[in-house]
MARTI-864402 format. One record per residue (C-alpha): x negated, y negated, z negated; residue in one letter; residue number from 0. Coordinates in nm, 2 decimals. Layout:
N
+--------+--------+--------+------+------+
:     c1 :     c2 :     c3 : resn : resi :
+--------+--------+--------+------+------+
:      X :      Y :      Z :    A :  NUM :
...
+--------+--------+--------+------+------+
***
This chain:
288
+--------+--------+--------+------+------+
:     c1 :     c2 :     c3 : resn : resi :
+--------+--------+--------+------+------+
: -15.41 :  16.29 : -32.08 :    M :    0 :
: -15.41 :  16.60 : -31.92 :    L :    1 :
: -15.24 :  16.46 : -31.62 :    I :    2 :
: -15.50 :  16.15 : -31.59 :    V :    3 :
: -15.79 :  16.40 : -31.61 :    K :    4 :
: -15.64 :  16.61 : -31.32 :    N :    5 :
: -15.60 :  16.29 : -31.12 :    I :    6 :
: -15.94 :  16.18 : -31.19 :    Q :    7 :
: -16.08 :  16.51 : -31.07 :    K :    8 :
: -15.87 :  16.52 : -30.77 :    L :    9 :
: -15.98 :  16.15 : -30.68 :    L :   10 :
: -16.35 :  16.24 : -30.74 :    Q :   11 :
: -16.32 :  16.55 : -30.51 :    R :   12 :
: -16.16 :  16.35 : -30.25 :    L :   13 :
: -16.41 :  16.07 : -30.24 :    L :   14 :
: -16.72 :  16.27 : -30.29 :    F :   15 :
: -16.65 :  16.57 : -30.13 :    Q :   16 :
: -16.88 :  16.64 : -29.82 :    N :   17 :
: -16.70 :  16.67 : -29.49 :    Y :   18 :
: -16.84 :  16.80 : -29.16 :    K :   19 :
: -16.70 :  16.73 : -28.81 :    L :   20 :
: -16.79 :  16.98 : -28.57 :    S :   21 :
: -16.71 :  17.15 : -28.23 :    L :   22 :
: -16.69 :  17.52 : -28.16 :    I :   23 :
: -16.77 :  17.65 : -27.82 :    D :   24 :
: -16.48 :  17.89 : -27.70 :    K :   25 :
: -16.74 :  18.12 : -27.51 :    D :   26 :
: -17.02 :  18.15 : -27.76 :    S :   27 :
: -16.84 :  18.07 : -28.06 :    L :   28 :
: -17.13 :  17.86 : -28.17 :    K :   29 :
: -17.05 :  17.55 : -28.40 :    E :   30 :
: -17.20 :  17.21 : -28.31 :    K :   31 :
: -17.21 :  16.96 : -28.58 :    Q :   32 :
: -17.10 :  16.60 : -28.49 :    I :   33 :
: -17.08 :  16.42 : -28.82 :    S :   34 :
: -17.13 :  16.46 : -29.19 :    D :   35 :
: -16.96 :  16.21 : -29.42 :    F :   36 :
: -16.78 :  16.17 : -29.76 :    Y :   37 :
: -16.44 :  16.08 : -29.85 :    G :   38 :
: -16.52 :  15.75 : -29.95 :    Y :   39 :
: -16.65 :  15.68 : -29.59 :    H :   40 :
: -16.30 :  15.74 : -29.48 :    I :   41 :
: -16.17 :  15.49 : -29.74 :    L :   42 :
: -16.43 :  15.24 : -29.62 :    S :   43 :
: -16.33 :  15.28 : -29.25 :    F :   44 :
: -15.97 :  15.22 : -29.31 :    I :   45 :
: -16.04 :  14.92 : -29.51 :    A :   46 :
: -16.27 :  14.79 : -29.24 :    Y :   47 :
: -15.99 :  14.84 : -28.97 :    L :   48 :
: -15.73 :  14.66 : -29.20 :    F :   49 :
: -15.96 :  14.36 : -29.25 :    L :   50 :
: -16.06 :  14.34 : -28.88 :    T :   51 :
: -15.69 :  14.35 : -28.79 :    S :   52 :
: -15.60 :  14.09 : -29.02 :    F :   53 :
: -15.86 :  13.87 : -28.92 :    I :   54 :
: -15.78 :  13.92 : -28.54 :    L :   55 :
: -15.40 :  13.87 : -28.61 :    S :   56 :
: -15.48 :  13.53 : -28.78 :    F :   57 :
: -15.66 :  13.38 : -28.49 :    F :   58 :
: -15.43 :  13.51 : -28.24 :    L :   59 :
: -15.12 :  13.37 : -28.40 :    F :   60 :
: -15.29 :  13.06 : -28.54 :    G :   61 :
: -15.48 :  12.93 : -28.25 :    Y :   62 :
: -15.34 :  13.08 : -27.94 :    T :   63 :
: -15.01 :  13.10 : -27.75 :    L :   64 :
: -14.90 :  13.38 : -27.98 :    F :   65 :
: -14.83 :  13.13 : -28.24 :    K :   66 :
: -14.51 :  13.02 : -28.06 :    E :   67 :
: -14.38 :  13.39 : -28.12 :    L :   68 :
: -14.34 :  13.32 : -28.48 :    L :   69 :
: -13.99 :  13.21 : -28.60 :    P :   70 :
: -14.14 :  12.94 : -28.84 :    E :   71 :
: -14.31 :  12.78 : -28.52 :    R :   72 :
: -13.96 :  12.74 : -28.37 :    G :   73 :
: -13.83 :  12.55 : -28.67 :    V :   74 :
: -14.13 :  12.33 : -28.68 :    I :   75 :
: -14.09 :  12.27 : -28.29 :    K :   76 :
: -13.71 :  12.18 : -28.36 :    N :   77 :
: -13.81 :  11.92 : -28.63 :    N :   78 :
: -14.07 :  11.77 : -28.40 :    K :   79 :
: -13.81 :  11.74 : -28.11 :    I :   80 :
: -13.56 :  11.57 : -28.36 :    I :   81 :
: -13.83 :  11.32 : -28.47 :    E :   82 :
: -13.93 :  11.25 : -28.11 :    L :   83 :
: -13.57 :  11.19 : -28.03 :    I :   84 :
: -13.53 :  10.96 : -28.32 :    I :   85 :
: -13.85 :  10.77 : -28.23 :    R :   86 :
: -13.74 :  10.74 : -27.85 :    V :   87 :
: -13.40 :  10.59 : -27.97 :    D :   88 :
: -13.58 :  10.34 : -28.19 :    S :   89 :
: -13.80 :  10.25 : -27.88 :    L :   90 :
: -13.52 :  10.20 : -27.66 :    E :   91 :
: -13.34 :   9.97 : -27.91 :    R :   92 :
: -13.69 :   9.78 : -27.96 :    D :   93 :
: -13.71 :   9.76 : -27.56 :    L :   94 :
: -13.36 :   9.61 : -27.52 :    I :   95 :
: -13.44 :   9.35 : -27.77 :    L :   96 :
: -13.75 :   9.26 : -27.61 :    K :   97 :
: -13.59 :   9.25 : -27.25 :    R :   98 :
: -13.34 :   9.00 : -27.41 :    E :   99 :
: -13.63 :   8.80 : -27.55 :    Y :  100 :
: -13.82 :   8.79 : -27.21 :    I :  101 :
: -13.49 :   8.68 : -27.03 :    N :  102 :
: -13.45 :   8.41 : -27.29 :    M :  103 :
: -13.80 :   8.29 : -27.22 :    I :  104 :
: -13.74 :   8.31 : -26.85 :    H :  105 :
: -13.42 :   8.09 : -26.88 :    Q :  106 :
: -13.59 :   7.82 : -27.10 :    I :  107 :
: -13.89 :   7.83 : -26.82 :    V :  108 :
: -13.63 :   7.79 : -26.53 :    Q :  109 :
: -13.45 :   7.50 : -26.73 :    G :  110 :
: -13.11 :   7.69 : -26.79 :    E :  111 :
: -12.89 :   7.63 : -27.09 :    V :  112 :
: -12.88 :   7.90 : -27.33 :    L :  113 :
: -12.58 :   8.00 : -27.56 :    E :  114 :
: -12.80 :   8.11 : -27.85 :    S :  115 :
: -13.16 :   8.20 : -27.90 :    I :  116 :
: -13.10 :   8.45 : -28.18 :    Y :  117 :
: -13.18 :   8.81 : -28.10 :    L :  118 :
: -12.94 :   9.05 : -28.32 :    T :  119 :
: -13.03 :   9.40 : -28.42 :    D :  120 :
: -12.81 :   9.68 : -28.54 :    S :  121 :
: -12.61 :   9.59 : -28.86 :    D :  122 :
: -12.82 :   9.66 : -29.16 :    S :  123 :
: -12.57 :   9.61 : -29.43 :    T :  124 :
: -12.62 :   9.80 : -29.75 :    L :  125 :
: -12.33 :   9.87 : -29.97 :    L :  126 :
: -12.42 :   9.92 : -30.33 :    I :  127 :
: -12.19 :  10.07 : -30.58 :    N :  128 :
: -12.24 :   9.93 : -30.91 :    E :  129 :
: -12.08 :  10.22 : -31.06 :    G :  130 :
: -11.91 :  10.03 : -31.36 :    G :  131 :
: -12.24 :   9.92 : -31.51 :    L :  132 :
: -12.22 :   9.62 : -31.73 :    K :  133 :
: -12.54 :   9.38 : -31.84 :    P :  134 :
: -12.64 :   9.41 : -32.19 :    S :  135 :
: -12.65 :   9.12 : -32.42 :    K :  136 :
: -13.03 :   9.06 : -32.41 :    D :  137 :
: -13.00 :   9.10 : -32.02 :    D :  138 :
: -12.74 :   8.83 : -31.99 :    S :  139 :
: -12.93 :   8.58 : -32.21 :    I :  140 :
: -13.22 :   8.63 : -31.98 :    L :  141 :
: -13.00 :   8.56 : -31.66 :    R :  142 :
: -12.87 :   8.26 : -31.80 :    Q :  143 :
: -13.21 :   8.12 : -31.89 :    E :  144 :
: -13.34 :   8.19 : -31.53 :    V :  145 :
: -13.03 :   8.03 : -31.40 :    I :  146 :
: -13.08 :   7.70 : -31.60 :    D :  147 :
: -13.46 :   7.70 : -31.53 :    A :  148 :
: -13.38 :   7.70 : -31.16 :    D :  149 :
: -13.11 :   7.44 : -31.14 :    L :  150 :
: -13.32 :   7.18 : -31.02 :    Y :  151 :
: -13.55 :   7.37 : -30.78 :    N :  152 :
: -13.43 :   7.36 : -30.42 :    I :  153 :
: -13.54 :   7.68 : -30.25 :    P :  154 :
: -13.71 :   7.67 : -29.92 :    V :  155 :
: -13.46 :   7.86 : -29.73 :    Y :  156 :
: -13.18 :   7.64 : -29.84 :    R :  157 :
: -13.36 :   7.32 : -29.74 :    A :  158 :
: -13.42 :   7.49 : -29.38 :    Q :  159 :
: -13.04 :   7.57 : -29.34 :    I :  160 :
: -12.92 :   7.21 : -29.45 :    T :  161 :
: -13.18 :   7.03 : -29.25 :    N :  162 :
: -13.04 :   6.84 : -28.94 :    S :  163 :
: -13.26 :   6.73 : -28.64 :    I :  164 :
: -13.25 :   6.39 : -28.78 :    E :  165 :
: -13.45 :   6.49 : -29.09 :    D :  166 :
: -13.74 :   6.60 : -28.90 :    F :  167 :
: -14.05 :   6.38 : -28.82 :    I :  168 :
: -14.16 :   6.48 : -28.47 :    F :  169 :
: -14.53 :   6.42 : -28.36 :    Y :  170 :
: -14.57 :   6.26 : -28.03 :    K :  171 :
: -14.67 :   6.53 : -27.79 :    P :  172 :
: -14.88 :   6.31 : -27.57 :    I :  173 :
: -14.98 :   5.94 : -27.52 :    E :  174 :
: -14.81 :   5.81 : -27.21 :    G :  175 :
: -14.52 :   5.66 : -27.04 :    I :  176 :
: -14.18 :   5.82 : -26.96 :    I :  177 :
: -14.12 :   5.83 : -26.59 :    I :  178 :
: -13.82 :   6.05 : -26.57 :    N :  179 :
: -13.55 :   6.06 : -26.84 :    E :  180 :
: -13.35 :   6.36 : -26.94 :    L :  181 :
: -13.05 :   6.42 : -26.70 :    D :  182 :
: -12.83 :   6.76 : -26.77 :    I :  183 :
: -12.62 :   6.70 : -26.45 :    N :  184 :
: -12.92 :   6.69 : -26.23 :    D :  185 :
: -13.06 :   7.00 : -26.44 :    K :  186 :
: -13.36 :   6.79 : -26.58 :    H :  187 :
: -13.35 :   6.91 : -26.95 :    F :  188 :
: -13.65 :   6.69 : -27.06 :    G :  189 :
: -13.87 :   6.40 : -27.02 :    L :  190 :
: -14.16 :   6.35 : -26.77 :    D :  191 :
: -14.42 :   6.17 : -26.94 :    I :  192 :
: -14.73 :   6.03 : -26.74 :    A :  193 :
: -15.05 :   6.01 : -26.90 :    A :  194 :
: -15.43 :   5.96 : -26.86 :    A :  195 :
: -15.64 :   6.24 : -26.70 :    K :  196 :
: -15.75 :   6.52 : -26.96 :    N :  197 :
: -15.50 :   6.37 : -27.21 :    S :  198 :
: -15.45 :   6.63 : -27.50 :    S :  199 :
: -15.10 :   6.78 : -27.53 :    V :  200 :
: -14.99 :   6.83 : -27.89 :    K :  201 :
: -14.73 :   7.04 : -28.07 :    S :  202 :
: -14.44 :   6.81 : -28.20 :    C :  203 :
: -14.38 :   7.02 : -28.52 :    L :  204 :
: -14.51 :   7.33 : -28.69 :    D :  205 :
: -14.42 :   7.66 : -28.52 :    G :  206 :
: -14.50 :   7.99 : -28.35 :    I :  207 :
: -14.59 :   8.02 : -28.00 :    V :  208 :
: -14.34 :   8.21 : -27.82 :    L :  209 :
: -14.47 :   8.19 : -27.47 :    F :  210 :
: -14.80 :   8.07 : -27.33 :    S :  211 :
: -14.86 :   8.17 : -26.97 :    D :  212 :
: -14.84 :   8.06 : -26.60 :    W :  213 :
: -14.51 :   7.99 : -26.41 :    S :  214 :
: -14.51 :   7.93 : -26.04 :    S :  215 :
: -14.26 :   7.66 : -26.05 :    S :  216 :
: -14.37 :   7.51 : -26.40 :    K :  217 :
: -14.73 :   7.57 : -26.39 :    G :  218 :
: -14.90 :   7.64 : -26.74 :    N :  219 :
: -14.61 :   7.65 : -26.99 :    V :  220 :
: -14.60 :   7.66 : -27.37 :    V :  221 :
: -14.29 :   7.72 : -27.55 :    I :  222 :
: -14.30 :   7.69 : -27.93 :    I :  223 :
: -14.03 :   7.81 : -28.18 :    Q :  224 :
: -13.96 :   7.57 : -28.48 :    H :  225 :
: -13.75 :   7.60 : -28.78 :    I :  226 :
: -13.36 :   7.53 : -28.76 :    D :  227 :
: -13.36 :   7.71 : -28.42 :    N :  228 :
: -13.55 :   7.42 : -28.25 :    I :  229 :
: -13.77 :   7.50 : -27.95 :    V :  230 :
: -14.00 :   7.27 : -27.78 :    S :  231 :
: -14.15 :   7.32 : -27.43 :    T :  232 :
: -14.46 :   7.19 : -27.26 :    Y :  233 :
: -14.50 :   7.23 : -26.89 :    M :  234 :
: -14.75 :   7.15 : -26.59 :    H :  235 :
: -15.04 :   7.18 : -26.83 :    N :  236 :
: -15.41 :   7.21 : -26.66 :    S :  237 :
: -15.55 :   7.41 : -26.95 :    I :  238 :
: -15.37 :   7.62 : -27.23 :    L :  239 :
: -15.54 :   7.67 : -27.58 :    F :  240 :
: -15.28 :   7.89 : -27.75 :    K :  241 :
: -15.16 :   8.23 : -27.70 :    E :  242 :
: -14.81 :   8.39 : -27.78 :    S :  243 :
: -14.78 :   8.47 : -28.15 :    G :  244 :
: -15.01 :   8.19 : -28.28 :    E :  245 :
: -14.92 :   7.96 : -28.57 :    F :  246 :
: -14.96 :   7.59 : -28.46 :    V :  247 :
: -14.94 :   7.27 : -28.68 :    K :  248 :
: -14.76 :   6.96 : -28.58 :    A :  249 :
: -15.02 :   6.73 : -28.40 :    G :  250 :
: -15.23 :   7.04 : -28.32 :    E :  251 :
: -15.37 :   7.04 : -27.95 :    V :  252 :
: -15.22 :   7.31 : -27.74 :    I :  253 :
: -15.31 :   7.21 : -27.41 :    G :  254 :
: -15.43 :   6.94 : -27.16 :    V :  255 :
: -15.21 :   6.74 : -26.91 :    V :  256 :
: -15.22 :   6.85 : -26.56 :    G :  257 :
: -15.05 :   6.89 : -26.22 :    N :  258 :
: -14.99 :   7.28 : -26.22 :    S :  259 :
: -14.69 :   7.43 : -26.07 :    G :  260 :
: -14.48 :   7.38 : -25.75 :    E :  261 :
: -14.22 :   7.14 : -25.90 :    Q :  262 :
: -14.46 :   6.84 : -25.99 :    T :  263 :
: -14.57 :   6.54 : -25.78 :    T :  264 :
: -14.83 :   6.43 : -25.99 :    G :  265 :
: -15.03 :   6.47 : -26.33 :    P :  266 :
: -14.76 :   6.45 : -26.62 :    H :  267 :
: -14.61 :   6.65 : -26.91 :    L :  268 :
: -14.27 :   6.77 : -26.88 :    H :  269 :
: -14.15 :   6.80 : -27.24 :    F :  270 :
: -13.82 :   6.94 : -27.37 :    E :  271 :
: -13.66 :   6.99 : -27.69 :    L :  272 :
: -13.39 :   7.24 : -27.77 :    W :  273 :
: -13.16 :   7.34 : -28.05 :    Q :  274 :
: -12.95 :   7.64 : -28.07 :    N :  275 :
: -12.97 :   7.68 : -27.69 :    G :  276 :
: -12.87 :   7.33 : -27.61 :    T :  277 :
: -13.12 :   7.07 : -27.48 :    P :  278 :
: -13.18 :   6.75 : -27.67 :    I :  279 :
: -13.31 :   6.42 : -27.55 :    N :  280 :
: -13.67 :   6.39 : -27.72 :    P :  281 :
: -13.65 :   5.99 : -27.68 :    A :  282 :
: -13.38 :   6.00 : -27.94 :    D :  283 :
: -13.61 :   6.13 : -28.21 :    Y :  284 :
: -13.97 :   6.04 : -28.09 :    I :  285 :
: -14.11 :   5.67 : -28.02 :    D :  286 :
: -14.28 :   5.69 : -27.71 :    F :  287 :
+--------+--------+--------+------+------+
***
């Protein structure tokens, strides 16, 4: 208790004792008082300096170039660099796939035979280790019930895989007369169909528009991707109504017959059918 009392007295004397700051003239030995303060004033001034220094350091290292000097900022910067490298690598891979896709469209527009129209990406096979787990009795019964209930359901993907081109019912792309047949030796991979002025051009099957734009040789061209790797092409249109990426139904109007492009001698539709990169004669499956 005596020690505590002594400490309290010492603190009171230091904090509340009056201090004077003065100057003494060497010649006259006169004292000139500059300031009069207590001990707690010094403590308040030290606290003020500390708080000011803290706030100033916070803004300097938080919002100015000095923040780069902090070691943690270097770690964060390295992590960002790694993320950017991964993102650039992913964008490069996507760019390669898009280039292959554009080359494929260009080859179809130019009437070249493709080996395949599938674009492949990196292998995404996932290996799963079952770890020796065995299904319980209830789980086995439930699985068997699901299998029995699904015996007579034909999945959509299985129907798409097993379909052949003869199984499809193609919609006539235009009402007209065939004036040029398919001739692979002459690199004429489709039919030329003469039609009345302003006749509608229609999609032969449901599908997604791969390409819808102008080509100097083929004019306004629409290319549609269908299931089973079937692609249909419609050239020399005067007007296009669909854009790339749009879904179209069979029989839906996609353009108007015309005479656009350099490789044409009159208003007609040049219509092509492809499967797995091989040209197919549309007259074998569509009654014109």
